[in-house]
TORKOL-4160 file (C-alpha; in steps of 0.2 Angstrom, whole numbers, padded with zeros to 4 digits, m for minus):
410
<pt num="1" X="0414" Y="1153" Z="m0177"/>
<pt num="2" X="0419" Y="1144" Z="m0159"/>
<pt num="3" X="0429" Y="1160" Z="m0154"/>
<pt num="4" X="0413" Y="1172" Z="m0158"/>
<pt num="5" X="0404" Y="1161" Z="m0146"/>
<pt num="6" X="0418" Y="1162" Z="m0133"/>
<pt num="7" X="0417" Y="1179" Z="m0136"/>
<pt num="8" X="0399" Y="1179" Z="m0131"/>
<pt num="9" X="0401" Y="1168" Z="m0115"/>
<pt num="10" X="0414" Y="1178" Z="m0109"/>
<pt num="11" X="0405" Y="1195" Z="m0109"/>
<pt num="12" X="0389" Y="1186" Z="m0102"/>
<pt num="13" X="0401" Y="1180" Z="m0088"/>
<pt num="14" X="0407" Y="1197" Z="m0085"/>
<pt num="15" X="0389" Y="1205" Z="m0085"/>
<pt num="16" X="0381" Y="1194" Z="m0073"/>
<pt num="17" X="0395" Y="1196" Z="m0062"/>
<pt num="18" X="0395" Y="1215" Z="m0063"/>
<pt num="19" X="0377" Y="1214" Z="m0058"/>
<pt num="20" X="0379" Y="1203" Z="m0044"/>
<pt num="21" X="0393" Y="1213" Z="m0037"/>
<pt num="22" X="0384" Y="1229" Z="m0040"/>
<pt num="23" X="0369" Y="1223" Z="m0030"/>
<pt num="24" X="0381" Y="1215" Z="m0017"/>
<pt num="25" X="0390" Y="1233" Z="m0015"/>
<pt num="26" X="0373" Y="1242" Z="m0014"/>
<pt num="27" X="0366" Y="1231" Z="0000"/>
<pt num="28" X="0384" Y="1234" Z="0010"/>
<pt num="29" X="0393" Y="1248" Z="0005"/>
<pt num="30" X="0409" Y="1249" Z="0012"/>
<pt num="31" X="0411" Y="1261" Z="0024"/>
<pt num="32" X="0394" Y="1267" Z="0023"/>
<pt num="33" X="0383" Y="1273" Z="0009"/>
<pt num="34" X="0388" Y="1291" Z="0010"/>
<pt num="35" X="0408" Y="1288" Z="0007"/>
<pt num="36" X="0402" Y="1284" Z="m0011"/>
<pt num="37" X="0386" Y="1295" Z="m0014"/>
<pt num="38" X="0391" Y="1310" Z="m0024"/>
<pt num="39" X="0381" Y="1324" Z="m0034"/>
<pt num="40" X="0380" Y="1323" Z="m0054"/>
<pt num="41" X="0377" Y="1337" Z="m0066"/>
<pt num="42" X="0360" Y="1341" Z="m0060"/>
<pt num="43" X="0364" Y="1341" Z="m0043"/>
<pt num="44" X="0355" Y="1324" Z="m0039"/>
<pt num="45" X="0363" Y="1311" Z="m0028"/>
<pt num="46" X="0371" Y="1295" Z="m0036"/>
<pt num="47" X="0383" Y="1282" Z="m0031"/>
<pt num="48" X="0400" Y="1278" Z="m0036"/>
<pt num="49" X="0398" Y="1259" Z="m0034"/>
<pt num="50" X="0395" Y="1257" Z="m0051"/>
<pt num="51" X="0413" Y="1259" Z="m0056"/>
<pt num="52" X="0420" Y="1245" Z="m0045"/>
<pt num="53" X="0406" Y="1232" Z="m0049"/>
<pt num="54" X="0409" Y="1234" Z="m0067"/>
<pt num="55" X="0427" Y="1233" Z="m0065"/>
<pt num="56" X="0427" Y="1216" Z="m0055"/>
<pt num="57" X="0415" Y="1209" Z="m0068"/>
<pt num="58" X="0427" Y="1213" Z="m0081"/>
<pt num="59" X="0441" Y="1207" Z="m0072"/>
<pt num="60" X="0434" Y="1191" Z="m0064"/>
<pt num="61" X="0429" Y="1186" Z="m0082"/>
<pt num="62" X="0446" Y="1188" Z="m0089"/>
<pt num="63" X="0453" Y="1176" Z="m0074"/>
<pt num="64" X="0441" Y="1165" Z="m0077"/>
<pt num="65" X="0444" Y="1164" Z="m0097"/>
<pt num="66" X="0463" Y="1162" Z="m0092"/>
<pt num="67" X="0460" Y="1148" Z="m0079"/>
<pt num="68" X="0450" Y="1140" Z="m0094"/>
<pt num="69" X="0465" Y="1143" Z="m0107"/>
<pt num="70" X="0477" Y="1137" Z="m0095"/>
<pt num="71" X="0468" Y="1121" Z="m0091"/>
<pt num="72" X="0465" Y="1116" Z="m0109"/>
<pt num="73" X="0482" Y="1120" Z="m0114"/>
<pt num="74" X="0488" Y="1107" Z="m0100"/>
<pt num="75" X="0477" Y="1093" Z="m0106"/>
<pt num="76" X="0483" Y="1095" Z="m0125"/>
<pt num="77" X="0492" Y="1080" Z="m0131"/>
<pt num="78" X="0509" Y="1079" Z="m0141"/>
<pt num="79" X="0499" Y="1080" Z="m0159"/>
<pt num="80" X="0489" Y="1098" Z="m0153"/>
<pt num="81" X="0506" Y="1107" Z="m0148"/>
<pt num="82" X="0501" Y="1123" Z="m0158"/>
<pt num="83" X="0484" Y="1122" Z="m0151"/>
<pt num="84" X="0490" Y="1122" Z="m0133"/>
<pt num="85" X="0502" Y="1136" Z="m0137"/>
<pt num="86" X="0490" Y="1147" Z="m0142"/>
<pt num="87" X="0478" Y="1143" Z="m0128"/>
<pt num="88" X="0494" Y="1147" Z="m0116"/>
<pt num="89" X="0496" Y="1164" Z="m0126"/>
<pt num="90" X="0478" Y="1167" Z="m0122"/>
<pt num="91" X="0479" Y="1162" Z="m0105"/>
<pt num="92" X="0493" Y="1176" Z="m0102"/>
<pt num="93" X="0486" Y="1189" Z="m0110"/>
<pt num="94" X="0469" Y="1188" Z="m0101"/>
<pt num="95" X="0479" Y="1189" Z="m0085"/>
<pt num="96" X="0488" Y="1203" Z="m0092"/>
<pt num="97" X="0472" Y="1212" Z="m0095"/>
<pt num="98" X="0465" Y="1206" Z="m0079"/>
<pt num="99" X="0481" Y="1215" Z="m0071"/>
<pt num="100" X="0478" Y="1231" Z="m0080"/>
<pt num="101" X="0461" Y="1233" Z="m0075"/>
<pt num="102" X="0465" Y="1229" Z="m0056"/>
<pt num="103" X="0478" Y="1242" Z="m0055"/>
<pt num="104" X="0467" Y="1254" Z="m0062"/>
<pt num="105" X="0454" Y="1252" Z="m0052"/>
<pt num="106" X="0465" Y="1253" Z="m0037"/>
<pt num="107" X="0472" Y="1270" Z="m0042"/>
<pt num="108" X="0454" Y="1277" Z="m0047"/>
<pt num="109" X="0449" Y="1272" Z="m0032"/>
<pt num="110" X="0463" Y="1283" Z="m0022"/>
<pt num="111" X="0455" Y="1298" Z="m0032"/>
<pt num="112" X="0439" Y="1294" Z="m0030"/>
<pt num="113" X="0438" Y="1291" Z="m0012"/>
<pt num="114" X="0452" Y="1303" Z="m0005"/>
<pt num="115" X="0452" Y="1318" Z="m0019"/>
<pt num="116" X="0447" Y="1334" Z="m0018"/>
<pt num="117" X="0442" Y="1338" Z="m0037"/>
<pt num="118" X="0451" Y="1357" Z="m0035"/>
<pt num="119" X="0465" Y="1349" Z="m0048"/>
<pt num="120" X="0458" Y="1343" Z="m0064"/>
<pt num="121" X="0468" Y="1337" Z="m0080"/>
<pt num="122" X="0486" Y="1335" Z="m0083"/>
<pt num="123" X="0490" Y="1353" Z="m0081"/>
<pt num="124" X="0481" Y="1354" Z="m0064"/>
<pt num="125" X="0491" Y="1340" Z="m0058"/>
<pt num="126" X="0508" Y="1343" Z="m0065"/>
<pt num="127" X="0505" Y="1361" Z="m0061"/>
<pt num="128" X="0503" Y="1356" Z="m0044"/>
<pt num="129" X="0517" Y="1345" Z="m0043"/>
<pt num="130" X="0529" Y="1358" Z="m0050"/>
<pt num="131" X="0524" Y="1368" Z="m0035"/>
<pt num="132" X="0527" Y="1354" Z="m0023"/>
<pt num="133" X="0509" Y="1348" Z="m0020"/>
<pt num="134" X="0507" Y="1329" Z="m0023"/>
<pt num="135" X="0488" Y="1328" Z="m0026"/>
<pt num="136" X="0479" Y="1312" Z="m0028"/>
<pt num="137" X="0477" Y="1315" Z="m0047"/>
<pt num="138" X="0496" Y="1315" Z="m0049"/>
<pt num="139" X="0498" Y="1298" Z="m0039"/>
<pt num="140" X="0485" Y="1291" Z="m0051"/>
<pt num="141" X="0493" Y="1295" Z="m0065"/>
<pt num="142" X="0509" Y="1288" Z="m0059"/>
<pt num="143" X="0501" Y="1273" Z="m0054"/>
<pt num="144" X="0492" Y="1271" Z="m0072"/>
<pt num="145" X="0508" Y="1272" Z="m0081"/>
<pt num="146" X="0517" Y="1259" Z="m0069"/>
<pt num="147" X="0500" Y="1248" Z="m0071"/>
<pt num="148" X="0501" Y="1251" Z="m0091"/>
<pt num="149" X="0521" Y="1246" Z="m0090"/>
<pt num="150" X="0519" Y="1231" Z="m0080"/>
<pt num="151" X="0503" Y="1225" Z="m0090"/>
<pt num="152" X="0512" Y="1229" Z="m0106"/>
<pt num="153" X="0527" Y="1218" Z="m0101"/>
<pt num="154" X="0518" Y="1205" Z="m0094"/>
<pt num="155" X="0504" Y="1204" Z="m0109"/>
<pt num="156" X="0519" Y="1205" Z="m0123"/>
<pt num="157" X="0528" Y="1190" Z="m0115"/>
<pt num="158" X="0513" Y="1180" Z="m0122"/>
<pt num="159" X="0516" Y="1185" Z="m0139"/>
<pt num="160" X="0535" Y="1187" Z="m0138"/>
<pt num="161" X="0536" Y="1169" Z="m0138"/>
<pt num="162" X="0530" Y="1167" Z="m0155"/>
<pt num="163" X="0541" Y="1180" Z="m0161"/>
<pt num="164" X="0556" Y="1170" Z="m0153"/>
<pt num="165" X="0551" Y="1154" Z="m0161"/>
<pt num="166" X="0551" Y="1161" Z="m0179"/>
<pt num="167" X="0568" Y="1171" Z="m0175"/>
<pt num="168" X="0576" Y="1153" Z="m0168"/>
<pt num="169" X="0572" Y="1145" Z="m0183"/>
<pt num="170" X="0578" Y="1159" Z="m0194"/>
<pt num="171" X="0594" Y="1155" Z="m0185"/>
<pt num="172" X="0595" Y="1138" Z="m0187"/>
<pt num="173" X="0591" Y="1141" Z="m0206"/>
<pt num="174" X="0605" Y="1153" Z="m0209"/>
<pt num="175" X="0619" Y="1146" Z="m0199"/>
<pt num="176" X="0628" Y="1163" Z="m0197"/>
<pt num="177" X="0631" Y="1168" Z="m0180"/>
<pt num="178" X="0633" Y="1187" Z="m0186"/>
<pt num="179" X="0614" Y="1187" Z="m0195"/>
<pt num="180" X="0610" Y="1180" Z="m0179"/>
<pt num="181" X="0615" Y="1191" Z="m0168"/>
<pt num="182" X="0609" Y="1206" Z="m0179"/>
<pt num="183" X="0592" Y="1197" Z="m0178"/>
<pt num="184" X="0590" Y="1195" Z="m0160"/>
<pt num="185" X="0596" Y="1214" Z="m0157"/>
<pt num="186" X="0582" Y="1217" Z="m0170"/>
<pt num="187" X="0571" Y="1207" Z="m0162"/>
<pt num="188" X="0574" Y="1215" Z="m0144"/>
<pt num="189" X="0571" Y="1232" Z="m0151"/>
<pt num="190" X="0555" Y="1228" Z="m0158"/>
<pt num="191" X="0550" Y="1219" Z="m0142"/>
<pt num="192" X="0554" Y="1235" Z="m0130"/>
<pt num="193" X="0546" Y="1246" Z="m0145"/>
<pt num="194" X="0529" Y="1236" Z="m0142"/>
<pt num="195" X="0530" Y="1236" Z="m0123"/>
<pt num="196" X="0531" Y="1255" Z="m0125"/>
<pt num="197" X="0517" Y="1257" Z="m0137"/>
<pt num="198" X="0506" Y="1244" Z="m0126"/>
<pt num="199" X="0511" Y="1255" Z="m0111"/>
<pt num="200" X="0505" Y="1268" Z="m0118"/>
<pt num="201" X="0490" Y="1263" Z="m0125"/>
<pt num="202" X="0485" Y="1254" Z="m0107"/>
<pt num="203" X="0488" Y="1270" Z="m0097"/>
<pt num="204" X="0482" Y="1283" Z="m0110"/>
<pt num="205" X="0466" Y="1273" Z="m0114"/>
<pt num="206" X="0463" Y="1272" Z="m0094"/>
<pt num="207" X="0465" Y="1292" Z="m0093"/>
<pt num="208" X="0454" Y="1296" Z="m0110"/>
<pt num="209" X="0439" Y="1287" Z="m0105"/>
<pt num="210" X="0438" Y="1296" Z="m0088"/>
<pt num="211" X="0438" Y="1311" Z="m0097"/>
<pt num="212" X="0422" Y="1307" Z="m0105"/>
<pt num="213" X="0413" Y="1302" Z="m0088"/>
<pt num="214" X="0406" Y="1320" Z="m0086"/>
<pt num="215" X="0387" Y="1314" Z="m0092"/>
<pt num="216" X="0375" Y="1300" Z="m0089"/>
<pt num="217" X="0381" Y="1284" Z="m0100"/>
<pt num="218" X="0394" Y="1296" Z="m0111"/>
<pt num="219" X="0408" Y="1285" Z="m0104"/>
<pt num="220" X="0401" Y="1269" Z="m0107"/>
<pt num="221" X="0394" Y="1274" Z="m0124"/>
<pt num="222" X="0413" Y="1278" Z="m0129"/>
<pt num="223" X="0420" Y="1262" Z="m0122"/>
<pt num="224" X="0406" Y="1253" Z="m0133"/>
<pt num="225" X="0413" Y="1261" Z="m0150"/>
<pt num="226" X="0429" Y="1260" Z="m0145"/>
<pt num="227" X="0428" Y="1240" Z="m0142"/>
<pt num="228" X="0418" Y="1239" Z="m0158"/>
<pt num="229" X="0432" Y="1248" Z="m0167"/>
<pt num="230" X="0446" Y="1237" Z="m0159"/>
<pt num="231" X="0436" Y="1221" Z="m0163"/>
<pt num="232" X="0435" Y="1228" Z="m0181"/>
<pt num="233" X="0453" Y="1232" Z="m0182"/>
<pt num="234" X="0458" Y="1215" Z="m0178"/>
<pt num="235" X="0446" Y="1207" Z="m0190"/>
<pt num="236" X="0452" Y="1218" Z="m0204"/>
<pt num="237" X="0471" Y="1216" Z="m0200"/>
<pt num="238" X="0471" Y="1199" Z="m0193"/>
<pt num="239" X="0480" Y="1201" Z="m0176"/>
<pt num="240" X="0496" Y="1206" Z="m0170"/>
<pt num="241" X="0507" Y="1191" Z="m0175"/>
<pt num="242" X="0521" Y="1190" Z="m0186"/>
<pt num="243" X="0518" Y="1196" Z="m0206"/>
<pt num="244" X="0526" Y="1194" Z="m0222"/>
<pt num="245" X="0532" Y="1206" Z="m0234"/>
<pt num="246" X="0516" Y="1209" Z="m0241"/>
<pt num="247" X="0508" Y="1214" Z="m0225"/>
<pt num="248" X="0498" Y="1198" Z="m0222"/>
<pt num="249" X="0498" Y="1188" Z="m0205"/>
<pt num="250" X="0510" Y="1173" Z="m0205"/>
<pt num="251" X="0510" Y="1158" Z="m0195"/>
<pt num="252" X="0493" Y="1162" Z="m0186"/>
<pt num="253" X="0478" Y="1153" Z="m0183"/>
<pt num="254" X="0471" Y="1146" Z="m0201"/>
<pt num="255" X="0454" Y="1144" Z="m0194"/>
<pt num="256" X="0453" Y="1161" Z="m0192"/>
<pt num="257" X="0455" Y="1164" Z="m0173"/>
<pt num="258" X="0468" Y="1178" Z="m0175"/>
<pt num="259" X="0453" Y="1188" Z="m0184"/>
<pt num="260" X="0442" Y="1185" Z="m0168"/>
<pt num="261" X="0455" Y="1189" Z="m0158"/>
<pt num="262" X="0449" Y="1207" Z="m0155"/>
<pt num="263" X="0431" Y="1201" Z="m0152"/>
<pt num="264" X="0437" Y="1191" Z="m0137"/>
<pt num="265" X="0447" Y="1203" Z="m0130"/>
<pt num="266" X="0434" Y="1216" Z="m0128"/>
<pt num="267" X="0421" Y="1205" Z="m0123"/>
<pt num="268" X="0425" Y="1206" Z="m0103"/>
<pt num="269" X="0424" Y="1227" Z="m0102"/>
<pt num="270" X="0411" Y="1228" Z="m0116"/>
<pt num="271" X="0401" Y="1215" Z="m0106"/>
<pt num="272" X="0402" Y="1222" Z="m0090"/>
<pt num="273" X="0399" Y="1241" Z="m0093"/>
<pt num="274" X="0383" Y="1238" Z="m0104"/>
<pt num="275" X="0377" Y="1228" Z="m0090"/>
<pt num="276" X="0376" Y="1243" Z="m0078"/>
<pt num="277" X="0372" Y="1256" Z="m0091"/>
<pt num="278" X="0354" Y="1258" Z="m0086"/>
<pt num="279" X="0360" Y="1261" Z="m0069"/>
<pt num="280" X="0372" Y="1275" Z="m0077"/>
<pt num="281" X="0357" Y="1282" Z="m0089"/>
<pt num="282" X="0345" Y="1281" Z="m0076"/>
<pt num="283" X="0357" Y="1293" Z="m0065"/>
<pt num="284" X="0357" Y="1281" Z="m0050"/>
<pt num="285" X="0376" Y="1277" Z="m0053"/>
<pt num="286" X="0391" Y="1283" Z="m0061"/>
<pt num="287" X="0407" Y="1274" Z="m0066"/>
<pt num="288" X="0418" Y="1288" Z="m0058"/>
<pt num="289" X="0437" Y="1287" Z="m0059"/>
<pt num="290" X="0439" Y="1270" Z="m0054"/>
<pt num="291" X="0427" Y="1261" Z="m0066"/>
<pt num="292" X="0432" Y="1273" Z="m0080"/>
<pt num="293" X="0450" Y="1270" Z="m0078"/>
<pt num="294" X="0449" Y="1251" Z="m0075"/>
<pt num="295" X="0437" Y="1248" Z="m0091"/>
<pt num="296" X="0448" Y="1261" Z="m0102"/>
<pt num="297" X="0464" Y="1252" Z="m0096"/>
<pt num="298" X="0457" Y="1234" Z="m0102"/>
<pt num="299" X="0452" Y="1243" Z="m0119"/>
<pt num="300" X="0469" Y="1249" Z="m0121"/>
<pt num="301" X="0475" Y="1232" Z="m0116"/>
<pt num="302" X="0463" Y="1223" Z="m0128"/>
<pt num="303" X="0471" Y="1234" Z="m0142"/>
<pt num="304" X="0488" Y="1229" Z="m0139"/>
<pt num="305" X="0482" Y="1210" Z="m0139"/>
<pt num="306" X="0473" Y="1212" Z="m0155"/>
<pt num="307" X="0481" Y="1225" Z="m0167"/>
<pt num="308" X="0496" Y="1224" Z="m0176"/>
<pt num="309" X="0510" Y="1238" Z="m0174"/>
<pt num="310" X="0506" Y="1251" Z="m0187"/>
<pt num="311" X="0488" Y="1251" Z="m0181"/>
<pt num="312" X="0493" Y="1252" Z="m0161"/>
<pt num="313" X="0504" Y="1267" Z="m0166"/>
<pt num="314" X="0490" Y="1276" Z="m0174"/>
<pt num="315" X="0477" Y="1273" Z="m0160"/>
<pt num="316" X="0490" Y="1278" Z="m0148"/>
<pt num="317" X="0494" Y="1294" Z="m0158"/>
<pt num="318" X="0474" Y="1298" Z="m0158"/>
<pt num="319" X="0474" Y="1295" Z="m0138"/>
<pt num="320" X="0488" Y="1308" Z="m0136"/>
<pt num="321" X="0480" Y="1320" Z="m0148"/>
<pt num="322" X="0462" Y="1319" Z="m0140"/>
<pt num="323" X="0472" Y="1320" Z="m0121"/>
<pt num="324" X="0481" Y="1336" Z="m0126"/>
<pt num="325" X="0466" Y="1343" Z="m0135"/>
<pt num="326" X="0454" Y="1342" Z="m0119"/>
<pt num="327" X="0466" Y="1353" Z="m0109"/>
<pt num="328" X="0460" Y="1366" Z="m0119"/>
<pt num="329" X="0442" Y="1361" Z="m0127"/>
<pt num="330" X="0429" Y="1354" Z="m0118"/>
<pt num="331" X="0422" Y="1339" Z="m0124"/>
<pt num="332" X="0404" Y="1342" Z="m0118"/>
<pt num="333" X="0404" Y="1359" Z="m0127"/>
<pt num="334" X="0410" Y="1351" Z="m0143"/>
<pt num="335" X="0396" Y="1336" Z="m0142"/>
<pt num="336" X="0383" Y="1351" Z="m0137"/>
<pt num="337" X="0386" Y="1361" Z="m0154"/>
<pt num="338" X="0387" Y="1345" Z="m0164"/>
<pt num="339" X="0369" Y="1338" Z="m0167"/>
<pt num="340" X="0376" Y="1319" Z="m0173"/>
<pt num="341" X="0386" Y="1319" Z="m0157"/>
<pt num="342" X="0373" Y="1327" Z="m0145"/>
<pt num="343" X="0359" Y="1313" Z="m0151"/>
<pt num="344" X="0370" Y="1301" Z="m0147"/>
<pt num="345" X="0375" Y="1307" Z="m0130"/>
<pt num="346" X="0356" Y="1309" Z="m0127"/>
<pt num="347" X="0353" Y="1294" Z="m0131"/>
<pt num="348" X="0343" Y="1283" Z="m0117"/>
<pt num="349" X="0346" Y="1299" Z="m0105"/>
<pt num="350" X="0332" Y="1309" Z="m0097"/>
<pt num="351" X="0328" Y="1327" Z="m0108"/>
<pt num="352" X="0338" Y="1341" Z="m0100"/>
<pt num="353" X="0325" Y="1350" Z="m0089"/>
<pt num="354" X="0320" Y="1368" Z="m0096"/>
<pt num="355" X="0322" Y="1381" Z="m0082"/>
<pt num="356" X="0307" Y="1392" Z="m0078"/>
<pt num="357" X="0309" Y="1411" Z="m0079"/>
<pt num="358" X="0313" Y="1419" Z="m0061"/>
<pt num="359" X="0297" Y="1425" Z="m0054"/>
<pt num="360" X="0296" Y="1444" Z="m0050"/>
<pt num="361" X="0289" Y="1450" Z="m0035"/>
<pt num="362" X="0275" Y="1464" Z="m0038"/>
<pt num="363" X="0281" Y="1475" Z="m0023"/>
<pt num="364" X="0300" Y="1473" Z="m0029"/>
<pt num="365" X="0305" Y="1489" Z="m0037"/>
<pt num="366" X="0318" Y="1481" Z="m0048"/>
<pt num="367" X="0318" Y="1463" Z="m0056"/>
<pt num="368" X="0334" Y="1461" Z="m0053"/>
<pt num="369" X="0333" Y="1461" Z="m0034"/>
<pt num="370" X="0320" Y="1445" Z="m0036"/>
<pt num="371" X="0332" Y="1434" Z="m0045"/>
<pt num="372" X="0342" Y="1423" Z="m0034"/>
<pt num="373" X="0360" Y="1422" Z="m0034"/>
<pt num="374" X="0367" Y="1409" Z="m0045"/>
<pt num="375" X="0369" Y="1391" Z="m0036"/>
<pt num="376" X="0387" Y="1383" Z="m0034"/>
<pt num="377" X="0390" Y="1372" Z="m0050"/>
<pt num="378" X="0390" Y="1354" Z="m0044"/>
<pt num="379" X="0404" Y="1344" Z="m0050"/>
<pt num="380" X="0404" Y="1327" Z="m0055"/>
<pt num="381" X="0414" Y="1322" Z="m0039"/>
<pt num="382" X="0409" Y="1334" Z="m0027"/>
<pt num="383" X="0406" Y="1326" Z="m0010"/>
<pt num="384" X="0386" Y="1327" Z="0000"/>
<pt num="385" X="0387" Y="1338" Z="0013"/>
<pt num="386" X="0378" Y="1333" Z="0028"/>
<pt num="387" X="0359" Y="1336" Z="0029"/>
<pt num="388" X="0358" Y="1338" Z="0009"/>
<pt num="389" X="0344" Y="1328" Z="0003"/>
<pt num="390" X="0337" Y="1326" Z="m0015"/>
<pt num="391" X="0324" Y="1316" Z="m0023"/>
<pt num="392" X="0332" Y="1302" Z="m0034"/>
<pt num="393" X="0326" Y="1300" Z="m0051"/>
<pt num="394" X="0325" Y="1286" Z="m0064"/>
<pt num="395" X="0322" Y="1286" Z="m0082"/>
<pt num="396" X="0319" Y="1273" Z="m0094"/>
<pt num="397" X="0333" Y="1267" Z="m0105"/>
<pt num="398" X="0322" Y="1271" Z="m0122"/>
<pt num="399" X="0314" Y="1286" Z="m0116"/>
<pt num="400" X="0322" Y="1295" Z="m0127"/>
<pt num="401" X="0312" Y="1289" Z="m0142"/>
<pt num="402" X="0295" Y="1290" Z="m0133"/>
<pt num="403" X="0293" Y="1310" Z="m0130"/>
<pt num="404" X="0275" Y="1314" Z="m0129"/>
<pt num="405" X="0271" Y="1327" Z="m0142"/>
<pt num="406" X="0270" Y="1339" Z="m0129"/>
<pt num="407" X="0288" Y="1339" Z="m0122"/>
<pt num="408" X="0293" Y="1338" Z="m0142"/>
<pt num="409" X="0286" Y="1354" Z="m0145"/>
<pt num="410" X="0296" Y="1361" Z="m0130"/>
């Protein structure tokens, strides 16, 4: 119960910080408002400042959580050694999540502000690299890989203390040098495997969530669903700690804190993203690469922090599969063709406007001559050209449920 209350507190801190950061950035946008303005899928103006604001909120909450845990661990007495050790691990894990979010934010900003949008997807960026062209997307992919590895090494050291402690006690009990060396080698191999899996979750999660940032609110909805699955997985499996031969966790928190580890881990990114969901659904702002990469990386770090190895391997396989499929299949097309997914995707969004049939001038001999040529499709990262002005639109969060009967007939 205490861990659940702590998760709610972390999420609230992240939400408040994200809203404050967004308000401050909107009042004084760095390098001017035009730098952050893009056109969305409707061709309307939106700002990219939602992404940095959500990232700052989540990162700040994790850093505050790490500071509080470290201070509590420092005050522990000798009789509270186990609790102090757990708080110390929690502090280091929170700092690892903050590192993952900060690195992904930085490399996402590079692609947001300096990217051209001509090359997209792994195939586009790696194909350009094969021809000697280094795109901002290539730089971002390399940066996300490096960030994932660094955060995985930093965060795994927290759980590594526990594993080494169990290995050390095992060596003392056995008293055999040969078996001790074998156990040490096995533990080192296991640690390296965990680091690689966790690095893949962080970098893969950052890239995958960005692939869903194509329609208002979609990436945040995917983040919320992913966070709920991570929290539920942590509760069912009991966390990433050492396990007995029957698969049950051993040496963990008997009060159930290990089962609440997933909820605590996802609280900051989910709190920050939900705080800015109305701006995203209202089509006033979007996460962009910076926000989607940072939140995805932190969710990957949360999975690394709260799930056992088999669950992490399965999750990583799913991330890789979806990333590969996205090179051939459009997620938007799949969502549009699947009624339950389409309804979830439209939840809280403005309804898609029906285009009126083109007017045909009575003097014109052929109808084809009166039809306008097709307009250039607006990409989600297309920069706004000088002199282009469009009316901003706002939408209520629950407008989806309160359509008028006339609109429903349409």
